[in-house]
C-alpha positions in Angstrom: -0.2 0.0 0.1 1.3 3.6 -1.0 2.1 6.1 1.9 0.6 9.6 1.9 2.6 11.3 0.2 2.8 15.3 2.0 5.4 16.7 -0.7 4.6 15.0 -3.5 0.4 16.4 -3.0 1.5 19.8 -1.6 3.8 20.6 -5.2 0.6 18.7 -6.9 -1.9 21.9 -5.6 0.9 23.5 -6.3 1.0 22.9 -9.7 -3.2 23.5 -9.9 -2.8 27.1 -8.5 -1.1 27.5 -11.9 -3.5 26.4 -13.4 -1.7 22.9 -14.6 -5.2 20.5 -16.0 -2.6 17.7 -15.8 -1.9 18.2 -12.0 -5.7 18.3 -11.9 -6.4 15.9 -13.4 -3.4 13.0 -11.4 -5.2 14.6 -8.1 -8.3 13.5 -8.9 -7.4 10.0 -10.1 -5.4 10.2 -6.8 -8.9 10.8 -4.6 -12.1 10.1 -7.3 -12.5 6.1 -6.1 -11.2 7.0 -2.1 -14.4 10.6 -1.9 -16.6 8.6 -4.4 -16.4 5.2 -2.1 -16.5 8.0 1.6 -19.5 9.4 -0.4 -21.2 6.8 -1.4 -21.2 5.4 2.5 -23.1 8.5 3.0 -25.7 9.0 0.7 -26.0 4.8 -0.6 -26.1 6.2 -4.3 -24.2 5.7 -6.7 -25.2 8.1 -9.5 -25.3 10.9 -6.0 -22.0 10.1 -5.5 -20.2 10.4 -8.3 -22.1 14.6 -8.7 -20.5 15.0 -4.9 -17.8 13.7 -6.5 -17.9 15.9 -9.5 -19.0 19.5 -7.5 -16.3 18.8 -4.7 -13.2 18.4 -8.0 -15.0 21.7 -9.1 -14.7 23.4 -6.5 -10.8 22.7 -5.6 -10.7 24.2 -9.4 -12.1 27.1 -9.9 -10.8 27.9 -5.9 -6.9 27.2 -7.5 -5.5 30.4 -7.0 -6.3 29.8 -2.8 -4.5 26.2 -2.5 -0.5 27.5 -2.1 -2.1 28.3 1.8 -2.9 24.6 2.2 -1.4 23.0 4.7 -2.6 19.3 4.0 -4.1 18.7 1.0 -6.3 14.8 1.7 -7.9 16.9 4.3 -9.0 19.7 2.0 -10.1 17.3 -0.4 -12.3 15.4 2.5 -13.3 18.5 4.5 -14.7 19.6 1.3 -16.6 16.4 0.5 -18.3 15.9 3.4 -19.5 19.8 3.4 -21.3 18.8 -0.6 -22.9 15.5 1.4 -24.0 17.4 4.2 -26.1 19.8 1.7 -26.8 16.5 0.2 -28.6 14.8 2.7 -29.8 18.0 4.7 -31.6 19.1 1.1 -32.8 15.5 1.2 -34.9 16.0 4.8 -35.7 18.9 4.0 -37.7 17.7 0.7 -38.8 14.3 2.5 -40.9 17.5 5.7 -42.1 19.6 2.6 -43.0 16.5 0.8 -44.7 14.7 3.5 -46.7 17.6 4.3 -48.4 18.2 1.0 -49.0 14.7 1.5 -50.8 15.3 3.9 -52.6 18.2 3.4 -54.6 16.9 0.2 -56.3 14.6 2.1 -58.9 16.8 2.6 -62.0 16.3 0.5 -62.7 17.9 -2.8 -65.9 20.2 -3.6 -65.6 21.5 -7.0 -66.4 18.0 -9.8 -63.9 19.2 -12.0 -60.9 19.2 -9.7 -61.9 15.3 -9.2 -62.4 14.0 -12.6 -59.0 16.2 -12.9 -57.2 14.4 -9.8 -58.4 10.9 -11.0 -57.0 11.0 -14.4 -54.0 12.6 -13.1 -53.4 9.9 -10.2 -54.0 6.8 -13.3 -51.8 8.4 -15.6 -48.8 9.1 -12.6 -49.9 5.2 -11.3 -48.9 4.5 -15.2 -45.5 5.8 -14.8 -44.7 4.1 -11.3 -45.7 1.0 -12.9 -42.0 1.6 -14.9 -40.3 1.6 -11.6 -39.0 -1.7 -10.0 -41.7 -4.1 -7.8 -39.4 -3.2 -4.8 -39.5 1.0 -5.4 -43.1 0.9 -5.8 -43.5 -0.4 -2.5 -41.8 1.1 -0.5 -43.2 4.8 -2.1 -46.9 3.7 -1.8 -45.5 2.4 1.8 -44.1 6.7 2.1 -47.2 7.5 0.5 -50.2 5.6 1.4 -49.5 4.5 4.4 -47.6 7.0 5.3 -44.8 5.0 7.2 -41.7 6.6 8.3 -38.5 6.0 6.6 -37.3 3.8 9.4 -40.1 1.2 9.5 -40.3 1.1 5.6 -36.6 0.7 6.7 -37.9 -2.5 9.0 -40.2 -3.9 6.3 -37.9 -4.0 3.7 -34.2 -4.8 4.9 -33.5 -2.0 3.5 -31.4 1.2 5.4 -33.3 4.4 6.4 -30.8 6.6 4.1 -31.9 3.8 1.2 -35.4 4.2 1.9 -34.5 7.9 1.6 -32.6 7.5 -1.5 -35.5 5.3 -3.5 -38.1 7.8 -2.3 -36.7 10.4 -4.0 -35.4 8.7 -7.4 -39.0 7.7 -7.7 -40.5 11.3 -7.8 -37.2 12.5 -10.1 -38.4 9.3 -11.9 -42.1 10.7 -11.9 -40.8 14.5 -12.7 -39.0 13.1 -15.8 -41.2 11.0 -17.4 -44.2 13.5 -16.4 -42.3 16.4 -18.6 -41.2 14.0 -21.6 -44.9 12.8 -22.2 -46.2 17.1 -21.1 -49.1 14.5 -19.3 -51.1 17.5 -17.7 -51.4 17.1 -13.7 -54.0 18.6 -11.6 -52.5 21.0 -8.8 -53.3 18.8 -6.1 -51.4 15.6 -7.4 -48.0 18.7 -7.7 -48.8 19.2 -4.4 -49.2 15.5 -3.4 -46.0 14.6 -5.1 -43.2 17.5 -5.3 -43.7 19.8 -3.6 
């Protein structure tokens, strides 16, 4: 196993601070796998972990003029990745709270017959999109939305971690948004509140 060479990495940072893209690429290759594993251990989503790794190195490149003051390159890179991961987890948490509140608020009765018809049609179209997902994702989403189960309760029921359950719900919402936009589905305002706020 290779030892951590502080001097060599500080030299790389100096070259990056001078705008050397080859040095930047070398640093990226050196740390990409480690940072990816680190981030994925928190977010449990390879795609989102990859995005966070990209954002981490983008920050390094954009702030390359400040790299000469960095004493420990490894700590600097991991700190950026950690902060980006925290931002991601906080965003998921906020999204989940908003969605849950909107879901509860739409359980009130509908008085307008046009709204009822529109809601019924929209529900059919969204359920059709949901059916394109794996059975596990459908089950987790229904437990969350129809049965009002907490992430912890769902995790115990399906044998996944709580954070993986959160990620599945976010993935399902992204899938719904994509297909609705792609097919120009007209969705009722109430259903939009229920699924996407």
